[in-house]
DSSP file (Angstrom, degrees, kcal/mol; ACC not computed):
  #  RESIDUE AA STRUCTURE BP1 BP2  ACC     N-H-->O    O-->H-N    N-H-->O    O-->H-N    TCO  KAPPA ALPHA  PHI   PSI    X-CA   Y-CA   Z-CA
    1    1 A M              0   0    0      0, 0.0     9,-1.7     0, 0.0     2,-0.3   0.000 360.0 360.0 360.0 138.1  -14.6   81.1  -80.2
    2    2 A S  B     -A    9   0A   0      7,-0.2     7,-0.2     1,-0.0     6,-0.2  -0.762 360.0 -98.5-105.8 154.2  -13.6   80.0  -83.8
    3    3 A C     >  -     0   0    0      5,-3.1     4,-1.4    -2,-0.3    14,-0.2  -0.469  24.2-140.7 -67.3 132.1  -15.9   79.2  -86.8
    4    4 A P  T  4 S+     0   0    0      0, 0.0    -1,-0.1     0, 0.0    13,-0.1   0.613  98.2  47.4 -69.7 -12.5  -16.4   75.4  -87.2
    5    5 A I  T  4 S+     0   0    0      3,-0.1    12,-0.1     0, 0.0    -2,-0.0   0.899 133.4   3.6 -96.2 -50.5  -16.2   75.8  -91.0
    6    6 A C  T  4 S-     0   0    0      2,-0.1    11,-0.0     0, 0.0    -4,-0.0   0.603  89.1-120.9-117.0 -12.6  -13.1   77.9  -91.6
    7    7 A G     <  +     0   0    0     -4,-1.4     3,-0.1     1,-0.3    10,-0.0   0.387  64.3 134.6  89.0  -0.5  -11.6   78.5  -88.2
    8    8 A E        -     0   0    0     -6,-0.2    -5,-3.1     1,-0.1    -1,-0.3  -0.240  68.6 -80.0 -72.6 165.3  -11.8   82.4  -88.3
    9    9 A D  B     -A    2   0A   0     -7,-0.2    -7,-0.2     1,-0.1    -1,-0.1  -0.449  53.4-116.4 -68.2 142.8  -13.0   84.3  -85.3
   10   10 A T        -     0   0    0     -9,-1.7     2,-0.4    -2,-0.1     8,-0.3  -0.367  16.5-137.1 -79.6 157.7  -16.8   84.4  -85.0
   11   11 A L    >>  -     0   0    0      6,-1.5     4,-0.9     1,-0.1     3,-0.8  -0.905  19.3-124.6-110.5 142.9  -19.0   87.5  -85.2
   12   12 A K  G >4 S+     0   0    0     -2,-0.4     3,-0.6     1,-0.2    -1,-0.1   0.875 109.7  57.6 -53.0 -39.8  -21.9   88.0  -82.8
   13   13 A K  G 34 S+     0   0    0      1,-0.2    -1,-0.2     5,-0.1     5,-0.1   0.836 119.4  27.1 -63.8 -34.2  -24.3   88.3  -85.7
   14   14 A F  G X4 S-     0   0    0     -3,-0.8     3,-2.8     3,-0.3    -1,-0.2   0.264  95.6-172.1-113.0  12.5  -23.5   84.9  -87.2
   15   15 A R  T << S+     0   0    0     -4,-0.9     3,-0.1    -3,-0.6    -3,-0.1  -0.178  70.4  26.5 -53.1 134.7  -22.4   83.0  -84.1
   16   16 A P  T 3  S+     0   0    0      0, 0.0    -1,-0.4     0, 0.0     2,-0.2  -0.944 126.4  56.2 -90.9  15.2  -21.1   80.2  -84.0
   17   17 A F  S <  S-     0   0    0     -3,-2.8    -6,-1.5   -14,-0.2    -3,-0.3  -0.508  74.4-131.4-101.7 171.8  -19.9   81.1  -87.6
   18   18 A C  S    S+     0   0    0     -8,-0.3     2,-0.3     1,-0.2    -3,-0.1   0.616  83.4   2.0 -94.9 -16.6  -17.9   84.0  -88.8
   19   19 A S  S  > S-     0   0    0     -5,-0.2     4,-1.6     1,-0.1    -1,-0.2  -0.966  74.0 -99.7-161.2 168.0  -20.1   84.9  -91.8
   20   20 A K  H  > S+     0   0    0     -2,-0.3     4,-2.8     1,-0.2     5,-0.2   0.878 119.0  60.5 -63.5 -37.6  -23.3   84.1  -93.6
   21   21 A R  H  > S+     0   0    0      1,-0.2     4,-2.0     2,-0.2    -1,-0.2   0.929 105.9  44.0 -56.5 -48.8  -21.3   82.2  -96.1
   22   22 A C  H  > S+     0   0    0      1,-0.2     4,-2.1     2,-0.2    -1,-0.2   0.852 112.8  53.2 -68.7 -32.8  -20.0   79.8  -93.5
   23   23 A A  H  X S+     0   0    0     -4,-1.6     4,-2.2     2,-0.2    -1,-0.2   0.899 110.0  48.4 -64.9 -39.8  -23.5   79.4  -92.0
   24   24 A D  H  X S+     0   0    0     -4,-2.8     4,-2.3     2,-0.2    -2,-0.2   0.826 108.1  53.7 -69.3 -33.4  -24.8   78.6  -95.4
   25   25 A I  H  X S+     0   0    0     -4,-2.0     4,-1.8    -5,-0.2    -2,-0.2   0.932 110.3  47.5 -62.5 -46.7  -22.1   76.0  -96.0
   26   26 A D  H  X S+     0   0    0     -4,-2.1     4,-1.7     2,-0.2    -2,-0.2   0.927 111.0  51.5 -60.5 -45.5  -23.0   74.3  -92.7
   27   27 A L  H  X S+     0   0    0     -4,-2.2     4,-2.5     1,-0.2    -1,-0.2   0.921 108.3  51.6 -58.6 -44.0  -26.7   74.4  -93.6
   28   28 A A  H  X S+     0   0    0     -4,-2.3     4,-2.1     1,-0.2     6,-0.3   0.839 106.2  54.7 -66.9 -29.8  -26.0   72.8  -97.0
   29   29 A K  H  X>S+     0   0    0     -4,-1.8     5,-1.6     2,-0.2     6,-1.3   0.884 110.6  46.5 -66.1 -36.1  -24.0   70.0  -95.3
   30   30 A W  H ><5S+     0   0    0     -4,-1.7     3,-0.6     4,-0.2    -2,-0.2   0.915 114.2  47.0 -71.1 -41.8  -27.1   69.3  -93.2
   31   31 A L  H 3<5S+     0   0    0     -4,-2.5    -2,-0.2     1,-0.2    -1,-0.2   0.834 112.5  47.9 -70.5 -33.7  -29.5   69.3  -96.2
   32   32 A N  H 3<5S-     0   0    0     -4,-2.1    -1,-0.2    -5,-0.2    -2,-0.2   0.522 117.0-109.0 -90.1  -3.1  -27.4   67.1  -98.5
   33   33 A G  T <<5S+     0   0    0     -3,-0.6    -3,-0.2    -4,-0.6    -4,-0.1   0.565  80.3 128.7  94.5   7.9  -26.8   64.5  -95.7
   34   34 A S  S   <S+     0   0    0     -5,-1.6     2,-0.3    -6,-0.3    -4,-0.2   0.857  75.8  47.8 -64.2 -35.0  -23.1   65.1  -95.0
   35   35 A Y  S    S+     0   0    0     -6,-1.3     2,-0.3     2,-0.0    -2,-0.1  -0.815  74.3 178.4-101.1 147.3  -24.0   65.4  -91.3
   36   36 A A        -     0   0    0     -2,-0.3    -6,-0.0     2,-0.0    -2,-0.0  -0.989  22.3-144.2-148.6 144.2  -26.2   62.8  -89.7
   37   37 A V        -     0   0    0     -2,-0.3    -2,-0.0     0, 0.0     0, 0.0  -0.917  31.8-116.8-106.7 125.0  -27.6   62.2  -86.2
   38   38 A P        -     0   0    0      0, 0.0     2,-0.2     0, 0.0    -2,-0.0  -0.343  31.7-113.7 -61.7 141.9  -27.8   58.6  -85.1
   39   39 A S        -     0   0    0      1,-0.1     0, 0.0     2,-0.1     0, 0.0  -0.497  24.2-171.6 -75.5 144.0  -31.3   57.5  -84.4
   40   40 A Q        +     0   0    0     -2,-0.2    -1,-0.1     4,-0.0     2,-0.1   0.162  40.9 133.1-116.9  11.9  -32.3   56.5  -80.9
   41   41 A R     >  -     0   0    0      1,-0.1     4,-1.5     2,-0.0     3,-0.3  -0.414  59.8-133.9 -66.8 139.8  -35.7   55.1  -81.8
   42   42 A E  H  > S+     0   0    0      1,-0.2     4,-2.2     2,-0.2     5,-0.2   0.865 103.9  58.5 -65.4 -37.8  -36.4   51.7  -80.2
   43   43 A E  H  > S+     0   0    0      1,-0.2     4,-1.8     2,-0.2    -1,-0.2   0.878 106.0  49.5 -59.4 -39.6  -37.7   50.3  -83.6
   44   44 A D  H  > S+     0   0    0     -3,-0.3     4,-1.7     1,-0.2    -1,-0.2   0.877 110.4  49.6 -70.7 -37.4  -34.4   51.0  -85.3
   45   45 A M  H  X S+     0   0    0     -4,-1.5     4,-1.8     1,-0.2    -2,-0.2   0.872 110.8  49.7 -70.9 -35.2  -32.4   49.3  -82.5
   46   46 A E  H  X S+     0   0    0     -4,-2.2     4,-2.5     1,-0.2    -2,-0.2   0.859 109.0  51.7 -69.9 -34.1  -34.6   46.2  -82.6
   47   47 A A  H  X S+     0   0    0     -4,-1.8     4,-1.7     2,-0.2    -2,-0.2   0.850 108.2  52.7 -70.5 -31.9  -34.2   45.9  -86.3
   48   48 A D  H  X S+     0   0    0     -4,-1.7     4,-0.8     2,-0.2    -2,-0.2   0.905 110.8  46.7 -64.8 -42.3  -30.4   46.1  -85.9
   49   49 A V  H >< S+     0   0    0     -4,-1.8     3,-1.3     1,-0.2     4,-0.5   0.952 112.7  48.8 -64.1 -50.5  -30.5   43.3  -83.4
   50   50 A E  H >< S+     0   0    0     -4,-2.5     3,-0.9     1,-0.3    -1,-0.2   0.851 107.2  56.1 -60.3 -33.0  -32.7   41.1  -85.6
   51   51 A A  H 3< S+     0   0    0     -4,-1.7    -1,-0.3     1,-0.2    -2,-0.2   0.760 109.4  48.1 -72.5 -20.7  -30.5   41.7  -88.6
   52   52 A N  T << S+     0   0    0     -3,-1.3    -1,-0.2    -4,-0.8    -2,-0.2   0.376  80.2 114.0-101.8   0.4  -27.5   40.4  -86.6
   53   53 A V    X   -     0   0    0     -3,-0.9     3,-1.2    -4,-0.5     2,-0.1  -0.633  66.4-128.6 -78.6 122.4  -29.0   37.2  -85.2
   54   54 A P  T 3  S+     0   0    0      0, 0.0    -2,-0.1     0, 0.0    -1,-0.1  -0.393  88.7  23.8 -68.5 148.3  -27.3   34.2  -86.7
   55   55 A G  T 3  S+     0   0    0      1,-0.2    -2,-0.0    -2,-0.1     0, 0.0   0.293  89.9 119.3  86.1  -8.1  -29.5   31.5  -88.1
   56   56 A V    <   -     0   0    0     -3,-1.2    -1,-0.2    -6,-0.1     2,-0.1  -0.801  68.2-121.8 -91.1 122.9  -32.4   33.9  -88.8
   57   57 A P        -     0   0    0      0, 0.0    -1,-0.0     0, 0.0     0, 0.0  -0.361  23.7-139.5 -66.0 140.3  -33.2   34.1  -92.5
   58   58 A K        -     0   0    0     -2,-0.1    -7,-0.0     1,-0.0     2,-0.0  -0.821  17.9-114.5-101.0 138.7  -33.0   37.6  -94.0
   59   59 A P              0   0    0      0, 0.0    -1,-0.0     0, 0.0     0, 0.0  -0.355 360.0 360.0 -64.6 149.7  -35.6   38.9  -96.5
   60   60 A H              0   0    0     -2,-0.0    -2,-0.0     0, 0.0     0, 0.0   0.441 360.0 360.0-103.1 360.0  -34.2   39.5  -99.9
């Protein structure tokens, strides 16, 4: 298995990363919003549908 950050071989202690440095880089990406998980909440899906309905006035 290779490290998802740098591509080096992983070490059991830091798996799936090769070092604490790469694990910290990955954590920083999650914390600053570089990674995002799409929402599956029903309210979000309804809002998206309502926002795309033609002829419905949108709030400003």
